N, CA, C and O atoms as a GROMACS GRO file, in nm:
protein
  356
    1SER      N    1  -1.447  -0.401   0.550
    1SER     CA    2  -1.496  -0.409   0.414
    1SER      C    3  -1.470  -0.276   0.342
    1SER      O    4  -1.486  -0.169   0.400
    2ALA      N    5  -1.432  -0.285   0.218
    2ALA     CA    6  -1.402  -0.165   0.140
    2ALA      C    7  -1.524  -0.076   0.122
    2ALA      O    8  -1.511   0.045   0.109
    3LEU      N    9  -1.642  -0.135   0.122
    3LEU     CA   10  -1.764  -0.057   0.103
    3LEU      C   11  -1.833  -0.025   0.235
    3LEU      O   12  -1.947   0.022   0.235
    4GLY      N   13  -1.766  -0.051   0.346
    4GLY     CA   14  -1.826  -0.035   0.478
    4GLY      C   15  -1.814   0.104   0.539
    4GLY      O   16  -1.852   0.123   0.654
    5HIS      N   17  -1.762   0.200   0.466
    5HIS     CA   18  -1.745   0.334   0.521
    5HIS      C   19  -1.807   0.437   0.426
    5HIS      O   20  -1.784   0.431   0.306
    6PRO      N   21  -1.885   0.531   0.481
    6PRO     CA   22  -1.951   0.630   0.395
    6PRO      C   23  -1.855   0.714   0.311
    6PRO      O   24  -1.890   0.755   0.200
    7ALA      N   25  -1.735   0.741   0.361
    7ALA     CA   26  -1.638   0.819   0.285
    7ALA      C   27  -1.594   0.742   0.160
    7ALA      O   28  -1.572   0.803   0.055
    8ARG      N   29  -1.581   0.612   0.170
    8ARG     CA   30  -1.541   0.532   0.054
    8ARG      C   31  -1.652   0.529  -0.050
    8ARG      O   32  -1.626   0.532  -0.170
    9ILE      N   33  -1.775   0.522  -0.003
    9ILE     CA   34  -1.888   0.529  -0.096
    9ILE      C   35  -1.888   0.664  -0.167
    9ILE      O   36  -1.910   0.671  -0.288
   10ALA      N   37  -1.862   0.771  -0.093
   10ALA     CA   38  -1.857   0.905  -0.152
   10ALA      C   39  -1.745   0.916  -0.255
   10ALA      O   40  -1.764   0.976  -0.361
   11ILE      N   41  -1.630   0.859  -0.225
   11ILE     CA   42  -1.518   0.860  -0.320
   11ILE      C   43  -1.556   0.786  -0.447
   11ILE      O   44  -1.531   0.835  -0.557
   12LEU      N   45  -1.618   0.669  -0.433
   12LEU     CA   46  -1.661   0.593  -0.550
   12LEU      C   47  -1.763   0.671  -0.632
   12LEU      O   48  -1.758   0.669  -0.755
   13GLN      N   49  -1.854   0.739  -0.565
   13GLN     CA   50  -1.954   0.818  -0.637
   13GLN      C   51  -1.889   0.928  -0.719
   13GLN      O   52  -1.928   0.952  -0.833
   14VAL      N   53  -1.789   0.994  -0.663
   14VAL     CA   54  -1.717   1.098  -0.737
   14VAL      C   55  -1.643   1.038  -0.855
   14VAL      O   56  -1.648   1.092  -0.966
   15LEU      N   57  -1.574   0.927  -0.834
   15LEU     CA   58  -1.496   0.865  -0.940
   15LEU      C   59  -1.585   0.807  -1.051
   15LEU      O   60  -1.546   0.807  -1.168
   16LEU      N   61  -1.703   0.760  -1.015
   16LEU     CA   62  -1.794   0.706  -1.116
   16LEU      C   63  -1.845   0.814  -1.211
   16LEU      O   64  -1.882   0.785  -1.324
   17LYS      N   65  -1.847   0.938  -1.164
   17LYS     CA   66  -1.894   1.049  -1.247
   17LYS      C   67  -1.785   1.102  -1.340
   17LYS      O   68  -1.814   1.180  -1.431
   18GLN      N   69  -1.660   1.059  -1.318
   18GLN     CA   70  -1.547   1.113  -1.393
   18GLN      C   71  -1.460   1.000  -1.445
   18GLN      O   72  -1.467   0.887  -1.397
   19SER      N   73  -1.377   1.032  -1.543
   19SER     CA   74  -1.286   0.930  -1.594
   19SER      C   75  -1.162   0.917  -1.507
   19SER      O   76  -1.100   0.811  -1.504
   20ALA      N   77  -1.124   1.023  -1.437
   20ALA     CA   78  -1.009   1.022  -1.347
   20ALA      C   79  -1.025   1.134  -1.246
   20ALA      O   80  -1.104   1.227  -1.267
   21CYS      N   81  -0.952   1.126  -1.139
   21CYS     CA   82  -0.964   1.227  -1.034
   21CYS      C   83  -0.833   1.235  -0.958
   21CYS      O   84  -0.773   1.132  -0.927
   22TYR      N   85  -0.789   1.356  -0.927
   22TYR     CA   86  -0.669   1.373  -0.845
   22TYR      C   87  -0.710   1.376  -0.699
   22TYR      O   88  -0.820   1.420  -0.666
   23CYS      N   89  -0.622   1.331  -0.613
   23CYS     CA   90  -0.651   1.327  -0.470
   23CYS      C   91  -0.692   1.463  -0.417
   23CYS      O   92  -0.783   1.471  -0.335
   24GLY      N   93  -0.627   1.570  -0.461
   24GLY     CA   94  -0.661   1.705  -0.416
   24GLY      C   95  -0.804   1.742  -0.450
   24GLY      O   96  -0.871   1.809  -0.371
   25HIS      N   97  -0.850   1.699  -0.565
   25HIS     CA   98  -0.988   1.725  -0.604
   25HIS      C   99  -1.085   1.651  -0.512
   25HIS      O  100  -1.190   1.704  -0.475
   26LEU      N  101  -1.050   1.529  -0.475
   26LEU     CA  102  -1.135   1.452  -0.384
   26LEU      C  103  -1.145   1.519  -0.248
   26LEU      O  104  -1.251   1.518  -0.185
   27VAL      N  105  -1.034   1.577  -0.201
   27VAL     CA  106  -1.035   1.648  -0.074
   27VAL      C  107  -1.134   1.762  -0.079
   27VAL      O  108  -1.213   1.781   0.014
   28GLU      N  109  -1.132   1.839  -0.187
   28GLU     CA  110  -1.225   1.951  -0.204
   28GLU      C  111  -1.369   1.902  -0.217
   28GLU      O  112  -1.460   1.958  -0.157
   29GLU      N  113  -1.389   1.799  -0.295
   29GLU     CA  114  -1.522   1.747  -0.325
   29GLU      C  115  -1.589   1.685  -0.202
   29GLU      O  116  -1.708   1.705  -0.178
   30ILE      N  117  -1.513   1.609  -0.126
   30ILE     CA  118  -1.570   1.534  -0.014
   30ILE      C  119  -1.557   1.610   0.119
   30ILE      O  120  -1.640   1.592   0.208
   31GLY      N  121  -1.455   1.692   0.131
   31GLY     CA  122  -1.441   1.773   0.251
   31GLY      C  123  -1.372   1.706   0.368
   31GLY      O  124  -1.391   1.747   0.483
   32LEU      N  125  -1.294   1.605   0.341
   32LEU     CA  126  -1.215   1.540   0.445
   32LEU      C  127  -1.068   1.574   0.425
   32LEU      O  128  -1.028   1.621   0.318
   33ALA      N  129  -0.988   1.552   0.527
   33ALA     CA  130  -0.844   1.580   0.520
   33ALA      C  131  -0.776   1.490   0.416
   33ALA      O  132  -0.820   1.378   0.391
   34GLN      N  133  -0.670   1.541   0.358
   34GLN     CA  134  -0.594   1.466   0.257
   34GLN      C  135  -0.550   1.330   0.310
   34GLN      O  136  -0.560   1.231   0.239
   35ALA      N  137  -0.502   1.324   0.433
   35ALA     CA  138  -0.456   1.197   0.490
   35ALA      C  139  -0.571   1.097   0.500
   35ALA      O  140  -0.552   0.977   0.476
   36THR      N  141  -0.689   1.146   0.536
   36THR     CA  142  -0.806   1.059   0.548
   36THR      C  143  -0.847   1.007   0.410
   36THR      O  144  -0.874   0.888   0.394
   37ILE      N  145  -0.851   1.096   0.312
   37ILE     CA  146  -0.885   1.055   0.175
   37ILE      C  147  -0.783   0.954   0.125
   37ILE      O  148  -0.821   0.854   0.064
   38SER      N  149  -0.656   0.979   0.149
   38SER     CA  150  -0.550   0.887   0.104
   38SER      C  151  -0.567   0.748   0.165
   38SER      O  152  -0.548   0.648   0.096
   39GLN      N  153  -0.603   0.742   0.292
   39GLN     CA  154  -0.623   0.612   0.358
   39GLN      C  155  -0.741   0.538   0.295
   39GLN      O  156  -0.733   0.417   0.271
   40HIS      N  157  -0.849   0.609   0.268
   40HIS     CA  158  -0.965   0.546   0.205
   40HIS      C  159  -0.933   0.503   0.062
   40HIS      O  160  -0.978   0.397   0.018
   41LEU      N  161  -0.856   0.582  -0.011
   41LEU     CA  162  -0.814   0.544  -0.146
   41LEU      C  163  -0.731   0.416  -0.142
   41LEU      O  164  -0.745   0.329  -0.228
   42LYS      N  165  -0.644   0.406  -0.043
   42LYS     CA  166  -0.562   0.286  -0.027
   42LYS      C  167  -0.649   0.163  -0.008
   42LYS      O  168  -0.624   0.059  -0.068
   43GLU      N  169  -0.752   0.175   0.076
   43GLU     CA  170  -0.842   0.062   0.102
   43GLU      C  171  -0.918   0.022  -0.026
   43GLU      O  172  -0.932  -0.096  -0.056
   44LEU      N  173  -0.965   0.121  -0.099
   44LEU     CA  174  -1.038   0.094  -0.223
   44LEU      C  175  -0.947   0.032  -0.329
   44LEU      O  176  -0.989  -0.055  -0.405
   45LYS      N  177  -0.823   0.077  -0.332
   45LYS     CA  178  -0.726   0.022  -0.427
   45LYS      C  179  -0.690  -0.121  -0.389
   45LYS      O  180  -0.680  -0.208  -0.476
   46THR      N  181  -0.671  -0.147  -0.261
   46THR     CA  182  -0.640  -0.282  -0.213
   46THR      C  183  -0.753  -0.379  -0.247
   46THR      O  184  -0.729  -0.495  -0.281
   47ALA      N  185  -0.877  -0.330  -0.239
   47ALA     CA  186  -0.994  -0.413  -0.271
   47ALA      C  187  -1.011  -0.432  -0.421
   47ALA      O  188  -1.094  -0.513  -0.464
   48GLY      N  189  -0.934  -0.359  -0.501
   48GLY     CA  190  -0.942  -0.373  -0.646
   48GLY      C  191  -1.054  -0.292  -0.710
   48GLY      O  192  -1.085  -0.312  -0.827
   49LEU      N  193  -1.114  -0.200  -0.636
   49LEU     CA  194  -1.224  -0.120  -0.690
   49LEU      C  195  -1.174   0.000  -0.770
   49LEU      O  196  -1.244   0.048  -0.859
   50ILE      N  197  -1.054   0.048  -0.739
   50ILE     CA  198  -0.997   0.162  -0.811
   50ILE      C  199  -0.854   0.133  -0.850
   50ILE      O  200  -0.790   0.041  -0.797
   51THR      N  201  -0.804   0.212  -0.942
   51THR     CA  202  -0.663   0.206  -0.979
   51THR      C  203  -0.605   0.347  -0.967
   51THR      O  204  -0.679   0.445  -0.966
   52GLY      N  205  -0.476   0.354  -0.959
   52GLY     CA  206  -0.410   0.484  -0.950
   52GLY      C  207  -0.290   0.488  -1.042
   52GLY      O  208  -0.221   0.388  -1.059
   53SER      N  209  -0.267   0.604  -1.102
   53SER     CA  210  -0.150   0.620  -1.187
   53SER      C  211  -0.086   0.755  -1.158
   53SER      O  212  -0.155   0.853  -1.127
   54ILE      N  213   0.046   0.760  -1.167
   54ILE     CA  214   0.119   0.882  -1.138
   54ILE      C  215   0.130   0.964  -1.266
   54ILE      O  216   0.172   0.914  -1.370
   55GLU      N  217   0.092   1.091  -1.255
   55GLU     CA  218   0.103   1.185  -1.367
   55GLU      C  219   0.178   1.307  -1.316
   55GLU      O  220   0.120   1.397  -1.255
   56GLY      N  221   0.308   1.309  -1.340
   56GLY     CA  222   0.390   1.417  -1.288
   56GLY      C  223   0.398   1.407  -1.136
   56GLY      O  224   0.443   1.306  -1.082
   57THR      N  225   0.353   1.512  -1.068
   57THR     CA  226   0.354   1.510  -0.921
   57THR      C  227   0.219   1.471  -0.863
   57THR      O  228   0.202   1.467  -0.742
   58ASN      N  229   0.122   1.440  -0.950
   58ASN     CA  230  -0.012   1.403  -0.904
   58ASN      C  231  -0.038   1.255  -0.924
   58ASN      O  232   0.021   1.191  -1.010
   59ILE      N  233  -0.127   1.203  -0.843
   59ILE     CA  234  -0.174   1.066  -0.862
   59ILE      C  235  -0.319   1.076  -0.906
   59ILE      O  236  -0.401   1.141  -0.840
   60SER      N  237  -0.350   1.011  -1.015
   60SER     CA  238  -0.485   1.011  -1.070
   60SER      C  239  -0.550   0.878  -1.036
   60SER      O  240  -0.492   0.772  -1.058
   61TYR      N  241  -0.671   0.883  -0.983
   61TYR     CA  242  -0.745   0.762  -0.948
   61TYR      C  243  -0.866   0.748  -1.037
   61TYR      O  244  -0.927   0.847  -1.076
   62CYS      N  245  -0.901   0.624  -1.068
   62CYS     CA  246  -1.023   0.598  -1.144
   62CYS      C  247  -1.076   0.460  -1.106
   62CYS      O  248  -1.007   0.380  -1.042
   63ILE      N  249  -1.198   0.434  -1.146
   63ILE     CA  250  -1.261   0.305  -1.121
   63ILE      C  251  -1.187   0.197  -1.201
   63ILE      O  252  -1.156   0.218  -1.318
   64ASP      N  253  -1.160   0.083  -1.139
   64ASP     CA  254  -1.102  -0.032  -1.209
   64ASP      C  255  -1.220  -0.101  -1.279
   64ASP      O  256  -1.292  -0.179  -1.217
   65THR      N  257  -1.238  -0.072  -1.406
   65THR     CA  258  -1.359  -0.115  -1.477
   65THR      C  259  -1.377  -0.267  -1.481
   65THR      O  260  -1.489  -0.316  -1.471
   66LYS      N  261  -1.269  -0.340  -1.494
   66LYS     CA  262  -1.280  -0.487  -1.498
   66LYS      C  263  -1.334  -0.540  -1.366
   66LYS      O  264  -1.431  -0.616  -1.363
   67ASN      N  265  -1.272  -0.499  -1.257
   67ASN     CA  266  -1.316  -0.545  -1.126
   67ASN      C  267  -1.454  -0.489  -1.090
   67ASN      O  268  -1.534  -0.556  -1.026
   68TRP      N  269  -1.480  -0.364  -1.133
   68TRP     CA  270  -1.609  -0.302  -1.103
   68TRP      C  271  -1.723  -0.384  -1.166
   68TRP      O  272  -1.826  -0.406  -1.102
   69LYS      N  273  -1.703  -0.428  -1.289
   69LYS     CA  274  -1.805  -0.510  -1.356
   69LYS      C  275  -1.828  -0.641  -1.281
   69LYS      O  276  -1.942  -0.687  -1.269
   70THR      N  277  -1.720  -0.700  -1.232
   70THR     CA  278  -1.732  -0.825  -1.156
   70THR      C  279  -1.810  -0.802  -1.027
   70THR      O  280  -1.902  -0.877  -0.996
   71TYR      N  281  -1.772  -0.697  -0.951
   71TYR     CA  282  -1.843  -0.666  -0.826
   71TYR      C  283  -1.991  -0.637  -0.854
   71TYR      O  284  -2.079  -0.683  -0.781
   72ARG      N  285  -2.018  -0.560  -0.960
   72ARG     CA  286  -2.155  -0.524  -0.993
   72ARG      C  287  -2.237  -0.650  -1.021
   72ARG      O  288  -2.351  -0.661  -0.976
   73GLN      N  289  -2.181  -0.744  -1.095
   73GLN     CA  290  -2.252  -0.869  -1.126
   73GLN      C  291  -2.279  -0.950  -1.000
   73GLN      O  292  -2.387  -1.005  -0.984
   74VAL      N  293  -2.181  -0.956  -0.911
   74VAL     CA  294  -2.198  -1.030  -0.785
   74VAL      C  295  -2.313  -0.970  -0.704
   74VAL      O  296  -2.398  -1.042  -0.653
   75PHE      N  297  -2.316  -0.837  -0.693
   75PHE     CA  298  -2.423  -0.772  -0.617
   75PHE      C  299  -2.558  -0.786  -0.685
   75PHE      O  300  -2.659  -0.805  -0.618
   76GLN      N  301  -2.562  -0.778  -0.817
   76GLN     CA  302  -2.689  -0.797  -0.888
   76GLN      C  303  -2.743  -0.936  -0.863
   76GLN      O  304  -2.862  -0.953  -0.839
   77ASN      N  305  -2.656  -1.036  -0.870
   77ASN     CA  306  -2.699  -1.173  -0.843
   77ASN      C  307  -2.746  -1.190  -0.699
   77ASN      O  308  -2.845  -1.258  -0.674
   78LEU      N  309  -2.676  -1.128  -0.607
   78LEU     CA  310  -2.715  -1.136  -0.466
   78LEU      C  311  -2.854  -1.076  -0.446
   78LEU      O  312  -2.938  -1.135  -0.378
   79PHE      N  313  -2.878  -0.959  -0.503
   79PHE     CA  314  -3.008  -0.894  -0.485
   79PHE      C  315  -3.120  -0.972  -0.554
   79PHE      O  316  -3.233  -0.969  -0.507
   80LYS      N  317  -3.090  -1.040  -0.663
   80LYS     CA  318  -3.190  -1.125  -0.727
   80LYS      C  319  -3.230  -1.240  -0.635
   80LYS      O  320  -3.347  -1.277  -0.627
   81GLU      N  321  -3.130  -1.297  -0.566
   81GLU     CA  322  -3.156  -1.410  -0.477
   81GLU      C  323  -3.240  -1.370  -0.357
   81GLU      O  324  -3.318  -1.451  -0.307
   82ILE      N  325  -3.226  -1.248  -0.310
   82ILE     CA  326  -3.302  -1.205  -0.192
   82ILE      C  327  -3.412  -1.107  -0.229
   82ILE      O  328  -3.445  -1.015  -0.154
   83ASP      N  329  -3.469  -1.129  -0.349
   83ASP     CA  330  -3.570  -1.039  -0.401
   83ASP      C  331  -3.698  -1.040  -0.318
   83ASP      O  332  -3.764  -0.937  -0.306
   84SER      N  333  -3.733  -1.154  -0.260
   84SER     CA  334  -3.853  -1.158  -0.178
   84SER      C  335  -3.818  -1.187  -0.033
   84SER      O  336  -3.787  -1.302   0.002
   85PRO      N  337  -3.821  -1.085   0.052
   85PRO     CA  338  -3.780  -1.103   0.192
   85PRO      C  339  -3.886  -1.169   0.280
   85PRO      O  340  -3.871  -1.168   0.403
   86GLU      N  341  -3.992  -1.225   0.224
   86GLU     CA  342  -4.096  -1.288   0.308
   86GLU      C  343  -4.045  -1.408   0.384
   86GLU      O  344  -4.104  -1.446   0.486
   87ASN      N  345  -3.936  -1.469   0.340
   87ASN     CA  346  -3.884  -1.589   0.406
   87ASN      C  347  -3.802  -1.559   0.530
   87ASN      O  348  -3.735  -1.648   0.584
   88CYS      N  349  -3.806  -1.437   0.576
   88CYS     CA  350  -3.730  -1.398   0.695
   88CYS      C  351  -3.803  -1.442   0.821
   88CYS      O  352  -3.926  -1.448   0.822
   89CYS      N  353  -3.729  -1.474   0.930
   89CYS     CA  354  -3.791  -1.518   1.055
   89CYS      C  355  -3.872  -1.407   1.120
   89CYS      O  356  -3.930  -1.428   1.227
   0.00000   0.00000   0.00000
């Protein structure tokens, strides 16, 4: 799952605070190796949570706002449905 790794959550948190972010900045911000960050970015991009664009020699990543709104609505609906956990075994 794209949201199943703490590094991906950290990447999303950084991107949510900014309009765009370069991979090098994420390496500094999160403290993982560039190759590791790149792999997590690939997973997030494949899941449709982020987009990337090339600007010169840098790749800029940002939240895919259309898909983000869809995911947010799905999770909000899910949490509404399980609002009262008393029905658990």
